[in-house]
C-alpha positions in Angstrom: -6.8 -2.1 -31.8 -5.9 1.2 -30.1 -5.3 0.2 -26.8 -2.9 -2.7 -27.6 -1.2 0.1 -29.8 -0.7 2.3 -26.6 0.2 -0.5 -24.5 2.9 -1.5 -27.3 4.2 1.8 -27.0 4.3 2.2 -23.6 6.1 -1.1 -23.6 8.5 0.0 -25.9 9.1 3.1 -23.8 10.2 0.7 -20.8 7.0 0.2 -19.0 7.4 -2.7 -16.7 4.3 -2.5 -14.8 0.6 -1.3 -15.3 -2.2 -0.3 -13.1 -5.6 -1.4 -14.2 -8.2 0.9 -12.4 -11.1 2.7 -13.6 -13.9 3.7 -12.5 -14.2 -0.3 -12.4 -11.9 -1.8 -15.0 -13.5 -5.2 -14.8 -16.6 -3.5 -16.9 -14.4 -2.9 -19.5 -15.6 -5.5 -22.2 -12.2 -6.2 -23.5 -10.8 -6.7 -20.1 -9.4 -10.2 -20.5 -8.1 -9.5 -23.9 -6.3 -6.3 -22.6 -4.8 -8.4 -19.4 -3.4 -11.3 -21.1 -1.8 -8.8 -24.0 0.2 -7.0 -21.1 1.0 -10.3 -19.3 2.3 -11.6 -23.0 4.5 -8.5 -22.8 6.0 -9.3 -19.7 4.0 -6.7 -17.9 3.6 -6.9 -14.3 -0.1 -6.1 -13.8 -1.6 -4.3 -10.8 -5.6 -4.5 -10.1 -7.4 -2.1 -8.4 -11.2 -2.9 -8.3 -14.2 -3.0 -6.0 -14.6 -6.3 -6.5 -18.2 -6.5 -6.9 -17.3 -8.2 -10.4 -15.0 -11.1 -9.0 -17.5 -13.7 -10.1 -16.3 -17.6 -10.5 -15.4 -17.0 -13.9 -13.1 -14.0 -13.2 -11.7 -15.5 -10.3 -10.5 -19.0 -12.2 -9.1 -16.4 -15.0 -6.9 -14.5 -12.1 -5.7 -17.4 -10.7 -4.5 -18.9 -14.4 -3.1 -15.4 -14.7 -1.9 -14.0 -11.5 -1.7 -10.2 -11.1 1.2 -8.7 -9.4 -1.0 -7.0 -6.9 -4.9 -6.9 -6.5 -6.6 -4.1 -4.3 -10.0 -4.1 -3.5 -12.0 -1.3 -2.2 -14.6 -2.0 0.0 -17.1 0.7 0.7 -18.3 -0.1 4.4 -18.1 -2.9 6.9 -21.5 -4.5 6.0 -24.2 -4.1 3.7 -26.1 -1.3 5.2 -23.1 1.1 5.2 -22.0 -0.3 1.5 -25.6 0.3 0.1 -25.2 3.8 1.7 -21.9 4.8 0.1 -22.5 3.1 -3.4 -26.5 2.6 -3.7 -25.5 -1.5 -3.7 -26.0 -4.1 -1.3 -23.0 -6.2 -2.1 -20.8 -6.1 0.7 -21.2 -9.7 1.5 -20.6 -10.8 -2.3 -17.7 -9.0 -2.5 -16.2 -10.3 0.8 -17.2 -14.0 -0.3 -15.2 -13.2 -3.5 -12.2 -12.6 -1.8 -12.3 -15.6 0.2 -13.2 -17.4 -2.9 -10.2 -16.2 -4.7 -7.7 -17.5 -1.9 -6.5 -14.3 -1.1 -4.7 -12.8 2.2 -5.4 -9.5 3.3 -1.9 -7.8 4.0 -2.9 -4.3 4.3 -6.1 -2.7 5.4 -6.5 1.3 4.9 -9.7 2.9 6.5 -10.8 6.0 4.7 -14.0 7.1 6.3 -16.1 4.7 5.9 -14.6 2.8 3.1 -11.7 0.2 3.5 -8.7 -0.5 1.0 -8.0 -4.0 1.2 -4.6 -4.8 -0.4 -4.2 -8.6 -0.9 -1.9 -11.1 -2.2 -3.0 -14.8 -3.4 -1.7 -17.2 -0.9 
């Protein structure tokens, strides 16, 4: 697989951590395979996501294979603002995913109408 080859080359060159981002990295069909491959190499994985795809199965996966860091961007402080920014009303869904994952918010950066939440596992 081309991604694995590139990752292996980077690892051989000294990569010790990697940031998975996007767009939205969780939309990639082979996300879990790539994520596990990075873990198998001993890379610390940093995950940057909007949180909209953090369903129960993905949360269970991340609890079993913990990222070194996860950053979730919330595009508003409620569904109305979130929809105005993204076209989707998923603020509550993302908030519930953060809670279901048992994450503790350690930093909040306000960027206009959206918020970056840096969280870590409790």
